[in-house]
N, C-alpha and C positions, 0 to 999 in steps of 0.2 A: 432419475429426476434431471430435468435439466432447463434450467430458469433464468434470466437474465437479470443481474445484481439487480436492476435501476427499475423494477416491475414494481418490489412492496417489499418493505421490513423483513429480514427474514429470520427464521425462530433458530437459537443457537443450540438449542435439541435436536434441532434434525440436520445443521449448515455447519456448525460452528463458529466459534466466538469473531472469528478474523473478518468470515462474511457478516455475520450478524450486523457487527460495529460497519463496515462498507457498505452494505444495503442501508441501513440506517441515515447512512451520509448521501451518499446517492438519490433515496425517494425524498431528501429534503433539498436535493436542489442543488448541493457541494459539488465541484469538481472532481469524481472520480473516475477515473480510466475507465471504458467500457469492461466490462468483464460478463463469462458465462459460471454459473456453479455446476457441478456433475457432480451426485452424487454417486459413491461407489458403485461399479459395475454399468453406469451408466452409458458407456461409450459403446457396450458390447450390439450389433448388429449392425446392418448397411446403412438406416434410415440415421441411424444419430451422426454416421457419418455425412454424411448430406444438409441434415442439421447445424452442423461444426462448418462446413463447407459454405454454406449458405451466408454465416455467421461474420467468417472470417473475409470473406470476398467484399464486406460493407466495410474493414478499417482503413487507414490511414494511413497503419504505417508498416513496416513490414517486418516488425517483429513483437513475436509477444511473447506473456511470462506465463509460469505453471508457478499456480502456490497448493499448496492443500491449507484447511482450515478443519481442527477441531478442536474437543471444548476443554482440550487440555492444555491450550494458550490464548493469551489473548481474554483471560479472564477478570473479573472486578475486583476481587480478591487477591488475584496471582497470576500478574500476567505471564511471566513464565518463555520470553518471546527467547525465538529461536533455533525449538525444538523441533519445528516443523520444516518442510522442502519446497524448495523457492529456487525455481531454475529462467533465466533470462537467456533474453537473444537467439529463442527460435525461430525457425520460421515457420509461417502461418500456412501451415501445410496441414487437412485432416490425418491423411494417412500415417504422417509422420508425428502428430498429435498422440493422436488417440495409441501411436505404440506407446510413446516417452509416457502417455500415464498411466497405462497396463504395465509398462516393467515397473517405473518407478514409482509412479506418485501413488496409486495405489496398494503397490505394496508397505510403504510406509503407514498409509492410514490402515491396514490393519490393523498397529500395533494398542488404539486406541480404541477407547468404549464412547457411545451414546454421537448426537452429533459430528457428523467428519462430512467433506464432500475434496474434490477438487477442482481451483481455479483460473480460469483462463482467461489472461487480459491482455489487456492491447498492451505494447509496451511504448511508453511515452519518450521520443527522441530526447536526450537528458544531456543540455547543454550543464544543467547545473542540478544536484541530487544530491539528497541527504534525511537526517531528523531533525526536529523539530520539540520541544519541552515547553507546553503551556499552564502557567498558573495563574492564579486573580490577578496576582502580585506582574509577576516578569513571562520574559518570554526568550528562548534559548533558541538559535539556529545552528546549526554546524551542515556545510556540504563541502561535495568535493566537485570535477568537476568532468564530463563526460564518462558518466557510470553509471549502472543500471543502480547497481548496491551501493554504491554511496560511503559514505560510513558507516553503514551497518555491512558490509563485508568487513570491517577493522582499519580501512586507510585514512590517515594525518587529514583530519578536518583540513579542508585550506579554503572556509570562509567560516566564522564564525559570528554571529549578528545577536547581540543582547539587545532586546530594550526595555526598560523599565522607567515608568512615569514619565509618557510621551519621549524620552532622549533615546536615542541608536545610538550604539559603540559599536564599531566594524573592526575585522580582523580578516585579511582576505589577500591572496595573491592576486594582483589587475588581470581581469583579462579582456579583450575588447566586445566579447560578442554576446556580455552581460551588462543590461545595465539595472543597476543595483539598486536606485529609485521605485523602479520597477516592480523589481523583487521583493521589496523590504515592506514596499503598500499591500501586494498581494497577500506574501507570509502571514505578514501581521491580523491582515482578513480573516483568511484562512484560519485561521490558529483558533483566531478570534471564534470565529464561528461555529470551529467546533465543539472546544473547549462548552461552546454555551447550550448546545444540544448535549452532550453527556454529563455536566456536567458534574466536571471532574477534573482534576491535572490529566494533560492526556500529556500520551510519546508518538507524534503522529509522524510517519515518513514521507517524501513529497519526491517529487519532481519538478522541473523547471526547462521549459523547453524552450527560454529565450524574450517565449510573448506573455504565456500562462503555467502559474505554479496547480500543481494537483498533488492528491491525495490519494496514494498508496497504499498506504496503510495505518491506522492507529486505534492504541489503546489505551488504558486508562495507566496512570503512573500508581503501582502498588506497591512502593519500596522509596522511603526517603531519598530525594535528590541528593546527590552529594553537595558541596561550597564549588566546586566549579560547574555544576551547570547549572548554577541559581548566578555564578560571576555575572 
């Protein structure tokens, strides 16, 4: 089965929690990059290649991302982030992507029981990318320049923004391409909307293309935030 992530909220017991959270946000109108969700075996057959090719032809970016979604990750009781596969900077070629899905994504999905799928998503051109932690009291944002993995790849943050009680505190390496005021307003609004929908402290991954902020993953915070996270 192949479905568009924005068509309707998708059940975690069929598609995994990562897709379930993203589809919930996409159908609520939040800026989630376009994505197709493919259950194991869904790319077998020539007609499925045609579906992928048609979908890829409508994208504006020249790169896509492949991720896996399972019931083992991004759960409401235990996030276990980082267990599944994320492949970035892939060319939007149906033939190439089918080969990667069959050789790298689906063999990994076999390890997991229950709902699972592969996410094929447009890769946002990244001026800034990173993570954000939103609680009712505060927002902490960390990011890096020019990398689709940003701080999730283990890099030292080049930008840190803390918002509490209407006050913003910045730490960043100056960069002419980023309008920080625009970015701050958008990331605050997006994190607040996601928090309201999920009704729990949120750990989100985001991308900023210089004009707009997009959410690429969102999961509940299931462990206490450290004093550094809340600073």
